All heavy atoms as TSV, in Angstrom:
chain	resi	resn	atom	element	x	y	z
A	1	MET	N	N	0.841	-1.177	0.000
A	1	MET	CA	C	0.000	0.000	0.000
A	1	MET	C	C	0.886	1.241	0.000
A	1	MET	O	O	1.955	1.245	0.564
A	1	MET	CB	C	-0.912	0.015	1.204
A	1	MET	CG	C	-1.717	1.268	1.248
A	1	MET	SD	S	-2.972	1.444	2.514
A	1	MET	CE	C	-3.010	-0.079	3.339
A	2	ALA	N	N	0.414	2.276	-0.637
A	2	ALA	CA	C	1.171	3.526	-0.721
A	2	ALA	C	C	1.136	4.247	0.616
A	2	ALA	O	O	0.179	4.171	1.364
A	2	ALA	CB	C	0.579	4.431	-1.785
A	3	LYS	N	N	2.203	4.936	0.874
A	3	LYS	CA	C	2.260	5.776	2.059
A	3	LYS	C	C	2.196	7.213	1.609
A	3	LYS	O	O	2.842	7.595	0.646
A	3	LYS	CB	C	3.547	5.518	2.811
A	3	LYS	CG	C	3.621	4.120	3.354
A	3	LYS	CD	C	4.914	3.897	4.072
A	3	LYS	CE	C	4.947	2.461	4.550
A	3	LYS	NZ	N	6.258	1.982	4.789
A	4	LYS	N	N	1.420	8.010	2.301
A	4	LYS	CA	C	1.340	9.429	1.972
A	4	LYS	C	C	2.569	10.136	2.517
A	4	LYS	O	O	2.899	10.010	3.678
A	4	LYS	CB	C	0.079	10.056	2.544
A	4	LYS	CG	C	-1.142	9.709	1.777
A	4	LYS	CD	C	-2.256	10.647	2.117
A	4	LYS	CE	C	-3.363	10.452	1.117
A	4	LYS	NZ	N	-4.349	11.471	1.184
A	5	ASN	N	N	3.233	10.870	1.648
A	5	ASN	CA	C	4.360	11.712	2.033
A	5	ASN	C	C	3.893	13.138	1.854
A	5	ASN	O	O	4.042	13.704	0.786
A	5	ASN	CB	C	5.579	11.448	1.146
A	5	ASN	CG	C	6.040	10.017	1.226
A	5	ASN	OD1	O	5.857	9.384	2.237
A	5	ASN	ND2	N	6.622	9.503	0.173
A	6	GLY	N	N	3.312	13.723	2.887
A	6	GLY	CA	C	2.711	15.039	2.727
A	6	GLY	C	C	1.510	14.902	1.814
A	6	GLY	O	O	0.581	14.192	2.121
A	7	ASN	N	N	1.541	15.565	0.661
A	7	ASN	CA	C	0.442	15.501	-0.293
A	7	ASN	C	C	0.664	14.469	-1.382
A	7	ASN	O	O	-0.202	14.246	-2.208
A	7	ASN	CB	C	0.243	16.867	-0.960
A	7	ASN	CG	C	-0.772	17.698	-0.229
A	7	ASN	OD1	O	-1.523	17.188	0.589
A	7	ASN	ND2	N	-0.786	18.978	-0.516
A	8	SER	N	N	1.837	13.828	-1.429
A	8	SER	CA	C	2.134	12.912	-2.515
A	8	SER	C	C	1.875	11.466	-2.107
A	8	SER	O	O	1.842	11.137	-0.931
A	8	SER	CB	C	3.578	13.091	-2.974
A	8	SER	OG	O	4.447	12.741	-1.933
A	9	LEU	N	N	1.697	10.634	-3.093
A	9	LEU	CA	C	1.518	9.211	-2.870
A	9	LEU	C	C	2.766	8.498	-3.365
A	9	LEU	O	O	3.332	8.865	-4.391
A	9	LEU	CB	C	0.308	8.697	-3.664
A	9	LEU	CG	C	-1.048	9.231	-3.262
A	9	LEU	CD1	C	-2.110	8.769	-4.261
A	9	LEU	CD2	C	-1.421	8.767	-1.880
A	10	ALA	N	N	3.206	7.476	-2.655
A	10	ALA	CA	C	4.370	6.701	-3.062
A	10	ALA	C	C	3.950	5.689	-4.133
A	10	ALA	O	O	2.904	5.051	-4.021
A	10	ALA	CB	C	4.955	5.982	-1.864
A	11	LEU	N	N	4.769	5.552	-5.152
A	11	LEU	CA	C	4.500	4.578	-6.206
A	11	LEU	C	C	4.759	3.182	-5.672
A	11	LEU	O	O	5.732	2.956	-4.951
A	11	LEU	CB	C	5.386	4.865	-7.413
A	11	LEU	CG	C	5.205	6.249	-8.034
A	11	LEU	CD1	C	6.155	6.428	-9.206
A	11	LEU	CD2	C	3.777	6.468	-8.471
A	12	VAL	N	N	3.869	2.243	-6.037
A	12	VAL	CA	C	3.999	0.881	-5.520
A	12	VAL	C	C	4.018	-0.183	-6.600
A	12	VAL	O	O	4.195	-1.359	-6.293
A	12	VAL	CB	C	2.885	0.559	-4.495
A	12	VAL	CG1	C	3.011	1.436	-3.275
A	12	VAL	CG2	C	1.505	0.675	-5.108
A	13	GLY	N	N	3.818	0.176	-7.853
A	13	GLY	CA	C	3.817	-0.835	-8.900
A	13	GLY	C	C	3.539	-0.247	-10.265
A	13	GLY	O	O	3.527	0.973	-10.446
A	14	LYS	N	N	3.309	-1.140	-11.216
A	14	LYS	CA	C	3.002	-0.749	-12.595
A	14	LYS	C	C	1.737	-1.462	-13.030
A	14	LYS	O	O	1.445	-2.558	-12.579
A	14	LYS	CB	C	4.145	-1.131	-13.529
A	14	LYS	CG	C	5.464	-0.508	-13.150
A	14	LYS	CD	C	6.000	0.272	-14.273
A	14	LYS	CE	C	7.353	0.854	-13.861
A	14	LYS	NZ	N	7.507	2.175	-14.295
A	15	THR	N	N	0.978	-0.818	-13.911
A	15	THR	CA	C	-0.224	-1.397	-14.481
A	15	THR	C	C	-0.296	-0.976	-15.945
A	15	THR	O	O	0.445	-0.097	-16.374
A	15	THR	CB	C	-1.492	-0.963	-13.700
A	15	THR	OG1	O	-2.601	-1.752	-14.127
A	15	THR	CG2	C	-1.788	0.516	-13.864
A	16	ILE	N	N	-1.180	-1.599	-16.699
A	16	ILE	CA	C	-1.350	-1.274	-18.110
A	16	ILE	C	C	-2.637	-0.475	-18.285
A	16	ILE	O	O	-3.710	-0.912	-17.867
A	16	ILE	CB	C	-1.414	-2.544	-18.986
A	16	ILE	CG1	C	-0.174	-3.416	-18.769
A	16	ILE	CG2	C	-1.615	-2.187	-20.444
A	16	ILE	CD1	C	1.123	-2.786	-19.195
A	17	ILE	N	N	-2.518	0.703	-18.909
A	17	ILE	CA	C	-3.664	1.552	-19.223
A	17	ILE	C	C	-3.599	1.831	-20.716
A	17	ILE	O	O	-2.634	2.419	-21.201
A	17	ILE	CB	C	-3.624	2.892	-18.452
A	17	ILE	CG1	C	-3.582	2.681	-16.946
A	17	ILE	CG2	C	-4.798	3.792	-18.851
A	17	ILE	CD1	C	-4.860	2.192	-16.326
A	18	ASN	N	N	-4.619	1.381	-21.440
A	18	ASN	CA	C	-4.684	1.586	-22.891
A	18	ASN	C	C	-3.403	1.153	-23.590
A	18	ASN	O	O	-2.866	1.864	-24.438
A	18	ASN	CB	C	-5.007	3.048	-23.216
A	18	ASN	CG	C	-6.368	3.449	-22.706
A	18	ASN	OD1	O	-7.276	2.633	-22.639
A	18	ASN	ND2	N	-6.514	4.687	-22.302
A	19	GLY	N	N	-2.883	-0.008	-23.206
A	19	GLY	CA	C	-1.707	-0.570	-23.847
A	19	GLY	C	C	-0.389	0.054	-23.418
A	19	GLY	O	O	0.655	-0.287	-23.953
A	20	ARG	N	N	-0.414	0.951	-22.451
A	20	ARG	CA	C	0.794	1.643	-21.987
A	20	ARG	C	C	1.058	1.286	-20.524
A	20	ARG	O	O	0.148	1.326	-19.702
A	20	ARG	CB	C	0.570	3.150	-22.130
A	20	ARG	CG	C	1.775	3.988	-21.837
A	20	ARG	CD	C	1.451	5.458	-22.104
A	20	ARG	NE	N	1.699	6.155	-20.849
A	20	ARG	CZ	C	1.128	7.274	-20.481
A	20	ARG	NH1	N	0.219	7.841	-21.224
A	20	ARG	NH2	N	1.445	7.837	-19.349
A	21	GLU	N	N	2.299	0.941	-20.215
A	21	GLU	CA	C	2.654	0.642	-18.834
A	21	GLU	C	C	2.830	1.947	-18.067
A	21	GLU	O	O	3.566	2.833	-18.509
A	21	GLU	CB	C	3.950	-0.164	-18.791
A	21	GLU	CG	C	4.310	-0.611	-17.394
A	21	GLU	CD	C	5.566	-1.455	-17.374
A	21	GLU	OE1	O	6.661	-0.890	-17.560
A	21	GLU	OE2	O	5.430	-2.676	-17.169
A	22	VAL	N	N	2.119	2.071	-16.951
A	22	VAL	CA	C	2.216	3.277	-16.122
A	22	VAL	C	C	2.393	2.884	-14.656
A	22	VAL	O	O	1.929	1.835	-14.222
A	22	VAL	CB	C	0.968	4.191	-16.260
A	22	VAL	CG1	C	0.830	4.718	-17.662
A	22	VAL	CG2	C	-0.292	3.474	-15.841
A	23	SER	N	N	3.062	3.739	-13.926
A	23	SER	CA	C	3.229	3.538	-12.486
A	23	SER	C	C	1.925	3.855	-11.771
A	23	SER	O	O	1.123	4.649	-12.248
A	23	SER	CB	C	4.331	4.459	-11.957
A	23	SER	OG	O	5.552	4.157	-12.568
A	24	PHE	N	N	1.725	3.212	-10.617
A	24	PHE	CA	C	0.539	3.541	-9.828
A	24	PHE	C	C	0.879	3.584	-8.351
A	24	PHE	O	O	1.844	2.985	-7.897
A	24	PHE	CB	C	-0.619	2.568	-10.090
A	24	PHE	CG	C	-0.445	1.193	-9.506
A	24	PHE	CD1	C	-0.862	0.918	-8.214
A	24	PHE	CD2	C	0.121	0.173	-10.247
A	24	PHE	CE1	C	-0.711	-0.355	-7.671
A	24	PHE	CE2	C	0.280	-1.094	-9.711
A	24	PHE	CZ	C	-0.136	-1.364	-8.430
A	25	ALA	N	N	0.072	4.341	-7.638
A	25	ALA	CA	C	0.109	4.385	-6.182
A	25	ALA	C	C	-1.154	3.695	-5.688
A	25	ALA	O	O	-2.087	3.471	-6.459
A	25	ALA	CB	C	0.154	5.836	-5.699
A	26	ALA	N	N	-1.188	3.355	-4.420
A	26	ALA	CA	C	-2.382	2.749	-3.833
A	26	ALA	C	C	-3.044	3.773	-2.921
A	26	ALA	O	O	-2.377	4.568	-2.270
A	26	ALA	CB	C	-2.005	1.504	-3.044
A	27	TYR	N	N	-4.370	3.712	-2.893
A	27	TYR	CA	C	-5.145	4.632	-2.071
A	27	TYR	C	C	-6.227	3.836	-1.359
A	27	TYR	O	O	-6.975	3.088	-1.999
A	27	TYR	CB	C	-5.774	5.713	-2.955
A	27	TYR	CG	C	-6.751	6.602	-2.215
A	27	TYR	CD1	C	-6.309	7.615	-1.380
A	27	TYR	CD2	C	-8.125	6.408	-2.340
A	27	TYR	CE1	C	-7.200	8.416	-0.682
A	27	TYR	CE2	C	-9.023	7.203	-1.655
A	27	TYR	CZ	C	-8.556	8.205	-0.825
A	27	TYR	OH	O	-9.441	8.990	-0.142
A	28	ARG	N	N	-6.322	3.990	-0.049
A	28	ARG	CA	C	-7.382	3.324	0.722
A	28	ARG	C	C	-8.610	4.229	0.715
A	28	ARG	O	O	-8.565	5.373	1.155
A	28	ARG	CB	C	-6.957	3.047	2.156
A	28	ARG	CG	C	-8.027	2.233	2.909
A	28	ARG	CD	C	-7.571	1.764	4.261
A	28	ARG	NE	N	-6.370	0.958	4.231
A	28	ARG	CZ	C	-6.338	-0.356	3.971
A	28	ARG	NH1	N	-7.442	-0.997	3.700
A	28	ARG	NH2	N	-5.197	-1.007	3.976
A	29	VAL	N	N	-9.722	3.707	0.207
A	29	VAL	CA	C	-10.968	4.452	0.063
A	29	VAL	C	C	-11.538	4.801	1.431
A	29	VAL	O	O	-11.600	3.951	2.330
A	29	VAL	CB	C	-11.995	3.630	-0.759
A	29	VAL	CG1	C	-13.330	4.341	-0.843
A	29	VAL	CG2	C	-11.438	3.317	-2.143
A	30	GLN	N	N	-11.943	6.054	1.580
A	30	GLN	CA	C	-12.554	6.555	2.818
A	30	GLN	C	C	-14.077	6.599	2.655
A	30	GLN	O	O	-14.581	6.612	1.534
A	30	GLN	CB	C	-12.044	7.973	3.116
A	30	GLN	CG	C	-10.536	8.094	3.173
A	30	GLN	CD	C	-9.925	7.266	4.281
A	30	GLN	OE1	O	-10.366	7.336	5.427
A	30	GLN	NE2	N	-8.929	6.469	3.939
A	31	ASP	N	N	-14.794	6.642	3.766
A	31	ASP	CA	C	-16.259	6.781	3.715
A	31	ASP	C	C	-16.626	7.994	2.871
A	31	ASP	O	O	-16.054	9.066	3.039
A	31	ASP	CB	C	-16.853	6.971	5.116
A	31	ASP	CG	C	-16.990	5.665	5.871
A	31	ASP	OD1	O	-17.120	4.609	5.223
A	31	ASP	OD2	O	-16.969	5.707	7.112
A	32	GLY	N	N	-17.565	7.815	1.951
A	32	GLY	CA	C	-18.050	8.914	1.128
A	32	GLY	C	C	-17.259	9.161	-0.145
A	32	GLY	O	O	-17.663	9.967	-0.976
A	33	ASP	N	N	-16.115	8.481	-0.321
A	33	ASP	CA	C	-15.333	8.656	-1.549
A	33	ASP	C	C	-16.068	8.107	-2.757
A	33	ASP	O	O	-16.765	7.087	-2.666
A	33	ASP	CB	C	-13.987	7.915	-1.459
A	33	ASP	CG	C	-12.904	8.666	-0.722
A	33	ASP	OD1	O	-13.095	9.872	-0.438
A	33	ASP	OD2	O	-11.865	8.055	-0.442
A	34	THR	N	N	-15.909	8.795	-3.869
A	34	THR	CA	C	-16.342	8.309	-5.180
A	34	THR	C	C	-15.138	8.444	-6.102
A	34	THR	O	O	-14.142	9.086	-5.747
A	34	THR	CB	C	-17.502	9.147	-5.749
A	34	THR	OG1	O	-17.031	10.487	-5.976
A	34	THR	CG2	C	-18.706	9.161	-4.822
A	35	ILE	N	N	-15.221	7.851	-7.266
A	35	ILE	CA	C	-14.136	8.022	-8.238
A	35	ILE	C	C	-13.915	9.508	-8.485
A	35	ILE	O	O	-12.782	9.985	-8.529
A	35	ILE	CB	C	-14.456	7.276	-9.551
A	35	ILE	CG1	C	-14.280	5.770	-9.354
A	35	ILE	CG2	C	-13.574	7.759	-10.693
A	35	ILE	CD1	C	-12.850	5.330	-9.123
A	36	TYR	N	N	-15.000	10.261	-8.620
A	36	TYR	CA	C	-14.888	11.693	-8.895
A	36	TYR	C	C	-14.194	12.436	-7.748
A	36	TYR	O	O	-13.314	13.264	-7.988
A	36	TYR	CB	C	-16.269	12.285	-9.177
A	36	TYR	CG	C	-16.230	13.751	-9.523
A	36	TYR	CD1	C	-15.730	14.182	-10.748
A	36	TYR	CD2	C	-16.682	14.701	-8.625
A	36	TYR	CE1	C	-15.681	15.532	-11.062
A	36	TYR	CE2	C	-16.638	16.053	-8.930
A	36	TYR	CZ	C	-16.137	16.462	-10.158
A	36	TYR	OH	O	-16.077	17.796	-10.456
A	37	SER	N	N	-14.552	12.135	-6.505
A	37	SER	CA	C	-13.931	12.849	-5.379
A	37	SER	C	C	-12.447	12.494	-5.238
A	37	SER	O	O	-11.634	13.357	-4.912
A	37	SER	CB	C	-14.689	12.591	-4.071
A	37	SER	OG	O	-14.556	11.245	-3.652
A	38	VAL	N	N	-12.095	11.240	-5.499
A	38	VAL	CA	C	-10.682	10.854	-5.474
A	38	VAL	C	C	-9.949	11.611	-6.581
A	38	VAL	O	O	-8.876	12.171	-6.363
A	38	VAL	CB	C	-10.519	9.327	-5.637
A	38	VAL	CG1	C	-9.059	8.947	-5.838
A	38	VAL	CG2	C	-11.115	8.596	-4.435
A	39	TRP	N	N	-10.552	11.644	-7.764
A	39	TRP	CA	C	-9.932	12.360	-8.879
A	39	TRP	C	C	-9.747	13.845	-8.562
A	39	TRP	O	O	-8.705	14.419	-8.886
A	39	TRP	CB	C	-10.758	12.200	-10.155
A	39	TRP	CG	C	-10.254	13.092	-11.240
A	39	TRP	CD1	C	-9.155	12.885	-12.020
A	39	TRP	CD2	C	-10.799	14.343	-11.633
A	39	TRP	NE1	N	-8.988	13.937	-12.878
A	39	TRP	CE2	C	-9.997	14.853	-12.660
A	39	TRP	CE3	C	-11.895	15.098	-11.216
A	39	TRP	CZ2	C	-10.246	16.070	-13.275
A	39	TRP	CZ3	C	-12.143	16.304	-11.827
A	39	TRP	CH2	C	-11.322	16.781	-12.853
A	40	LEU	N	N	-10.734	14.482	-7.928
A	40	LEU	CA	C	-10.600	15.900	-7.583
A	40	LEU	C	C	-9.345	16.169	-6.764
A	40	LEU	O	O	-8.665	17.176	-6.965
A	40	LEU	CB	C	-11.829	16.397	-6.815
A	40	LEU	CG	C	-13.056	16.726	-7.640
A	40	LEU	CD1	C	-14.217	17.103	-6.718
A	40	LEU	CD2	C	-12.779	17.837	-8.630
A	41	ASN	N	N	-9.030	15.270	-5.840
A	41	ASN	CA	C	-7.849	15.443	-5.000
A	41	ASN	C	C	-6.547	15.106	-5.721
A	41	ASN	O	O	-5.482	15.546	-5.295
A	41	ASN	CB	C	-7.963	14.587	-3.741
A	41	ASN	CG	C	-9.028	15.100	-2.811
A	41	ASN	OD1	O	-9.204	16.301	-2.662
A	41	ASN	ND2	N	-9.750	14.193	-2.186
A	42	LEU	N	N	-6.629	14.321	-6.785
A	42	LEU	CA	C	-5.421	13.847	-7.474
A	42	LEU	C	C	-5.412	14.207	-8.956
A	42	LEU	O	O	-4.713	13.581	-9.736
A	42	LEU	CB	C	-5.323	12.325	-7.305
A	42	LEU	CG	C	-5.263	11.837	-5.865
A	42	LEU	CD1	C	-5.438	10.331	-5.804
A	42	LEU	CD2	C	-3.977	12.275	-5.203
A	43	ARG	N	N	-6.178	15.219	-9.332
A	43	ARG	CA	C	-6.364	15.524	-10.751
A	43	ARG	C	C	-5.107	15.956	-11.485
A	43	ARG	O	O	-5.079	15.941	-12.705
A	43	ARG	CB	C	-7.484	16.532	-10.941
A	43	ARG	CG	C	-7.233	17.890	-10.371
A	43	ARG	CD	C	-8.458	18.786	-10.597
A	43	ARG	NE	N	-8.338	20.024	-9.866
A	43	ARG	CZ	C	-8.912	20.276	-8.707
A	43	ARG	NH1	N	-9.655	19.359	-8.130
A	43	ARG	NH2	N	-8.749	21.434	-8.115
A	44	ASP	N	N	-4.053	16.306	-10.761
A	44	ASP	CA	C	-2.798	16.643	-11.423
A	44	ASP	C	C	-1.958	15.398	-11.717
A	44	ASP	O	O	-0.895	15.500	-12.320
A	44	ASP	CB	C	-1.991	17.636	-10.587
A	44	ASP	CG	C	-1.621	17.099	-9.209
A	44	ASP	OD1	O	-2.382	16.272	-8.666
A	44	ASP	OD2	O	-0.582	17.515	-8.682
A	45	LYS	N	N	-2.448	14.220	-11.305
A	45	LYS	CA	C	-1.713	12.971	-11.485
A	45	LYS	C	C	-2.422	11.938	-12.348
A	45	LYS	O	O	-1.780	11.063	-12.924
A	45	LYS	CB	C	-1.429	12.344	-10.121
A	45	LYS	CG	C	-0.544	13.183	-9.223
A	45	LYS	CD	C	-0.511	12.625	-7.823
A	45	LYS	CE	C	0.312	13.444	-6.871
A	45	LYS	NZ	N	0.078	14.860	-6.849
A	46	THR	N	N	-3.755	12.000	-12.429
A	46	THR	CA	C	-4.506	10.923	-13.080
A	46	THR	C	C	-5.790	11.457	-13.703
A	46	THR	O	O	-6.081	12.648	-13.623
A	46	THR	CB	C	-4.804	9.796	-12.065
A	46	THR	OG1	O	-5.218	8.625	-12.771
A	46	THR	CG2	C	-5.835	10.202	-11.036
A	47	THR	N	N	-6.551	10.566	-14.316
A	47	THR	CA	C	-7.851	10.918	-14.895
A	47	THR	C	C	-8.918	9.980	-14.338
A	47	THR	O	O	-8.598	8.896	-13.832
A	47	THR	CB	C	-7.835	10.786	-16.433
A	47	THR	OG1	O	-7.661	9.406	-16.777
A	47	THR	CG2	C	-6.738	11.631	-17.065
A	48	VAL	N	N	-10.167	10.375	-14.464
A	48	VAL	CA	C	-11.276	9.518	-14.037
A	48	VAL	C	C	-11.240	8.214	-14.824
A	48	VAL	O	O	-11.381	7.125	-14.268
A	48	VAL	CB	C	-12.634	10.232	-14.210
A	48	VAL	CG1	C	-13.789	9.265	-14.001
A	48	VAL	CG2	C	-12.752	11.404	-13.247
A	49	GLY	N	N	-11.041	8.314	-16.126
A	49	GLY	CA	C	-10.997	7.116	-16.979
A	49	GLY	C	C	-9.883	6.168	-16.582
A	49	GLY	O	O	-10.074	4.945	-16.547
A	50	ALA	N	N	-8.706	6.702	-16.261
A	50	ALA	CA	C	-7.586	5.857	-15.852
A	50	ALA	C	C	-7.881	5.178	-14.518
A	50	ALA	O	O	-7.556	3.997	-14.335
A	50	ALA	CB	C	-6.307	6.682	-15.763
A	51	LEU	N	N	-8.500	5.894	-13.587
A	51	LEU	CA	C	-8.882	5.294	-12.307
A	51	LEU	C	C	-9.848	4.133	-12.521
A	51	LEU	O	O	-9.680	3.058	-11.935
A	51	LEU	CB	C	-9.541	6.334	-11.393
A	51	LEU	CG	C	-8.616	7.345	-10.728
A	51	LEU	CD1	C	-9.426	8.496	-10.142
A	51	LEU	CD2	C	-7.781	6.672	-9.659
A	52	LYS	N	N	-10.856	4.346	-13.358
A	52	LYS	CA	C	-11.857	3.297	-13.601
A	52	LYS	C	C	-11.235	2.105	-14.328
A	52	LYS	O	O	-11.500	0.956	-13.986
A	52	LYS	CB	C	-13.043	3.869	-14.369
A	52	LYS	CG	C	-13.893	4.801	-13.509
A	52	LYS	CD	C	-15.038	5.399	-14.255
A	52	LYS	CE	C	-16.194	4.442	-14.277
A	52	LYS	NZ	N	-17.441	5.088	-14.753
A	53	THR	N	N	-10.378	2.375	-15.316
A	53	THR	CA	C	-9.751	1.296	-16.076
A	53	THR	C	C	-8.815	0.476	-15.205
A	53	THR	O	O	-8.870	-0.756	-15.211
A	53	THR	CB	C	-8.985	1.863	-17.291
A	53	THR	OG1	O	-9.910	2.543	-18.139
A	53	THR	CG2	C	-8.282	0.772	-18.070
A	54	ALA	N	N	-7.956	1.129	-14.442
A	54	ALA	CA	C	-6.976	0.426	-13.614
A	54	ALA	C	C	-7.633	-0.452	-12.556
A	54	ALA	O	O	-7.081	-1.471	-12.163
A	54	ALA	CB	C	-6.048	1.434	-12.941
A	55	ASN	N	N	-8.827	-0.057	-12.121
A	55	ASN	CA	C	-9.525	-0.789	-11.065
A	55	ASN	C	C	-10.703	-1.604	-11.577
A	55	ASN	O	O	-11.471	-2.138	-10.798
A	55	ASN	CB	C	-9.969	0.198	-9.980
A	55	ASN	CG	C	-8.772	0.804	-9.288
A	55	ASN	OD1	O	-8.102	0.135	-8.511
A	55	ASN	ND2	N	-8.456	2.052	-9.600
A	56	GLU	N	N	-10.839	-1.670	-12.915
A	56	GLU	CA	C	-11.908	-2.446	-13.562
A	56	GLU	C	C	-13.277	-2.098	-12.996
A	56	GLU	O	O	-14.074	-2.969	-12.653
A	56	GLU	CB	C	-11.622	-3.941	-13.448
A	56	GLU	CG	C	-10.312	-4.338	-14.095
A	56	GLU	CD	C	-9.962	-5.807	-13.939
A	56	GLU	OE1	O	-10.751	-6.558	-13.308
A	56	GLU	OE2	O	-8.910	-6.199	-14.442
A	57	LEU	N	N	-13.553	-0.795	-12.895
A	57	LEU	CA	C	-14.820	-0.312	-12.336
A	57	LEU	C	C	-15.790	0.066	-13.447
A	57	LEU	O	O	-15.400	0.685	-14.431
A	57	LEU	CB	C	-14.575	0.903	-11.437
A	57	LEU	CG	C	-13.691	0.663	-10.220
A	57	LEU	CD1	C	-13.363	1.975	-9.538
A	57	LEU	CD2	C	-14.365	-0.292	-9.255
A	58	GLN	N	N	-17.048	-0.272	-13.255
A	58	GLN	CA	C	-18.100	0.097	-14.192
A	58	GLN	C	C	-18.895	1.304	-13.703
A	58	GLN	O	O	-19.578	1.950	-14.476
A	58	GLN	CB	C	-19.062	-1.082	-14.406
A	58	GLN	CG	C	-18.379	-2.326	-14.933
A	58	GLN	CD	C	-17.733	-2.099	-16.285
A	58	GLN	OE1	O	-18.334	-1.505	-17.170
A	58	GLN	NE2	N	-16.506	-2.552	-16.442
A	59	THR	N	N	-18.822	1.585	-12.398
A	59	THR	CA	C	-19.557	2.703	-11.805
A	59	THR	C	C	-18.576	3.626	-11.089
A	59	THR	O	O	-17.380	3.340	-11.016
A	59	THR	CB	C	-20.606	2.211	-10.786
A	59	THR	OG1	O	-19.930	1.691	-9.648
A	59	THR	CG2	C	-21.522	1.150	-11.385
A	60	ASN	N	N	-19.093	4.715	-10.550
A	60	ASN	CA	C	-18.262	5.666	-9.806
A	60	ASN	C	C	-18.272	5.401	-8.304
A	60	ASN	O	O	-17.671	6.145	-7.538
A	60	ASN	CB	C	-18.742	7.093	-10.076
A	60	ASN	CG	C	-18.499	7.491	-11.504
A	60	ASN	OD1	O	-17.516	7.080	-12.108
A	60	ASN	ND2	N	-19.390	8.277	-12.062
A	61	THR	N	N	-18.965	4.356	-7.880
A	61	THR	CA	C	-19.102	4.032	-6.463
A	61	THR	C	C	-17.889	3.257	-5.975
A	61	THR	O	O	-17.405	2.350	-6.640
A	61	THR	CB	C	-20.375	3.191	-6.239
A	61	THR	OG1	O	-21.491	3.901	-6.755
A	61	THR	CG2	C	-20.598	2.911	-4.762
A	62	LEU	N	N	-17.404	3.611	-4.789
A	62	LEU	CA	C	-16.291	2.906	-4.166
A	62	LEU	C	C	-16.706	2.395	-2.801
A	62	LEU	O	O	-17.594	2.954	-2.164
A	62	LEU	CB	C	-15.097	3.862	-3.997
A	62	LEU	CG	C	-14.499	4.414	-5.284
A	62	LEU	CD1	C	-13.457	5.477	-4.972
A	62	LEU	CD2	C	-13.887	3.292	-6.109
A	63	VAL	N	N	-16.042	1.337	-2.336
A	63	VAL	CA	C	-16.338	0.735	-1.039
A	63	VAL	C	C	-15.272	1.186	-0.044
A	63	VAL	O	O	-14.069	1.002	-0.288
A	63	VAL	CB	C	-16.341	-0.809	-1.151
A	63	VAL	CG1	C	-16.559	-1.449	0.208
A	63	VAL	CG2	C	-17.397	-1.258	-2.149
A	64	ALA	N	N	-15.710	1.777	1.064
A	64	ALA	CA	C	-14.788	2.249	2.100
A	64	ALA	C	C	-13.901	1.107	2.581
A	64	ALA	O	O	-14.366	-0.017	2.773
A	64	ALA	CB	C	-15.560	2.849	3.270
A	65	GLY	N	N	-12.614	1.381	2.722
A	65	GLY	CA	C	-11.659	0.386	3.187
A	65	GLY	C	C	-10.936	-0.343	2.078
A	65	GLY	O	O	-9.859	-0.896	2.287
A	66	LYS	N	N	-11.525	-0.358	0.884
A	66	LYS	CA	C	-10.885	-1.024	-0.249
A	66	LYS	C	C	-9.689	-0.198	-0.710
A	66	LYS	O	O	-9.701	1.022	-0.674
A	66	LYS	CB	C	-11.885	-1.186	-1.397
A	66	LYS	CG	C	-11.300	-1.904	-2.581
A	66	LYS	CD	C	-12.309	-2.136	-3.668
A	66	LYS	CE	C	-11.602	-2.813	-4.828
A	66	LYS	NZ	N	-12.481	-3.229	-5.866
A	67	VAL	N	N	-8.634	-0.874	-1.146
A	67	VAL	CA	C	-7.458	-0.202	-1.685
A	67	VAL	C	C	-7.574	-0.207	-3.210
A	67	VAL	O	O	-7.784	-1.262	-3.817
A	67	VAL	CB	C	-6.164	-0.898	-1.235
A	67	VAL	CG1	C	-4.949	-0.239	-1.867
A	67	VAL	CG2	C	-6.052	-0.870	0.286
A	68	ILE	N	N	-7.473	0.991	-3.806
A	68	ILE	CA	C	-7.545	1.099	-5.262
A	68	ILE	C	C	-6.215	1.598	-5.821
A	68	ILE	O	O	-5.418	2.216	-5.119
A	68	ILE	CB	C	-8.687	2.032	-5.720
A	68	ILE	CG1	C	-8.472	3.459	-5.212
A	68	ILE	CG2	C	-10.043	1.465	-5.312
A	68	ILE	CD1	C	-9.419	4.477	-5.833
A	69	LYS	N	N	-5.995	1.296	-7.100
A	69	LYS	CA	C	-4.821	1.786	-7.813
A	69	LYS	C	C	-5.089	3.212	-8.300
A	69	LYS	O	O	-6.177	3.513	-8.791
A	69	LYS	CB	C	-4.533	0.931	-9.030
A	69	LYS	CG	C	-4.141	-0.484	-8.727
A	69	LYS	CD	C	-3.969	-1.268	-10.017
A	69	LYS	CE	C	-3.655	-2.717	-9.740
A	69	LYS	NZ	N	-3.584	-3.496	-10.989
A	70	VAL	N	N	-4.088	4.065	-8.168
A	70	VAL	CA	C	-4.146	5.424	-8.702
A	70	VAL	C	C	-3.042	5.523	-9.752
A	70	VAL	O	O	-1.875	5.750	-9.424
A	70	VAL	CB	C	-3.948	6.481	-7.606
A	70	VAL	CG1	C	-3.968	7.889	-8.221
A	70	VAL	CG2	C	-5.005	6.363	-6.523
A	71	PRO	N	N	-3.406	5.295	-11.039
A	71	PRO	CA	C	-2.388	5.334	-12.084
A	71	PRO	C	C	-1.908	6.755	-12.330
A	71	PRO	O	O	-2.695	7.685	-12.392
A	71	PRO	CB	C	-3.116	4.781	-13.300
A	71	PRO	CG	C	-4.555	4.964	-13.022
A	71	PRO	CD	C	-4.721	4.972	-11.539
A	72	MET	N	N	-0.606	6.910	-12.432
A	72	MET	CA	C	0.009	8.216	-12.657
A	72	MET	C	C	0.170	8.429	-14.166
A	72	MET	O	O	1.204	8.099	-14.742
A	72	MET	CB	C	1.364	8.301	-11.950
A	72	MET	CG	C	1.282	8.030	-10.476
A	72	MET	SD	S	0.252	9.250	-9.654
A	72	MET	CE	C	0.061	8.511	-8.067
A	73	VAL	N	N	-0.872	8.936	-14.792
A	73	VAL	CA	C	-0.874	9.071	-16.253
A	73	VAL	C	C	-0.604	10.484	-16.725
A	73	VAL	O	O	-0.450	10.722	-17.923
A	73	VAL	CB	C	-2.193	8.551	-16.866
A	73	VAL	CG1	C	-2.344	7.069	-16.613
A	73	VAL	CG2	C	-3.387	9.309	-16.334
A	74	LEU	N	N	-0.569	11.464	-15.832
A	74	LEU	CA	C	-0.337	12.848	-16.239
A	74	LEU	C	C	1.038	13.324	-15.812
A	74	LEU	O	O	1.636	12.857	-14.919
A	74	LEU	CB	C	-1.399	13.765	-15.648
A	74	LEU	CG	C	-2.825	13.441	-16.037
A	74	LEU	CD1	C	-3.783	14.407	-15.351
A	74	LEU	CD2	C	-3.008	13.493	-17.531
């Protein structure tokens, strides 16, 4: 799992997004988080589409406590 260093997330692995290998950090979902709210906090690092693709999500709903990948595509 990624550790927060101030405002940054530590990279923990690589994943494939649209045929391209990209680094990702891990984020533990908090109560009330959605894909959109996570993206708002990390919009300088990723996109909504990349978040959904990396985590194989069909909706914007997230489950509190689950760890998701945050692909660093920007």
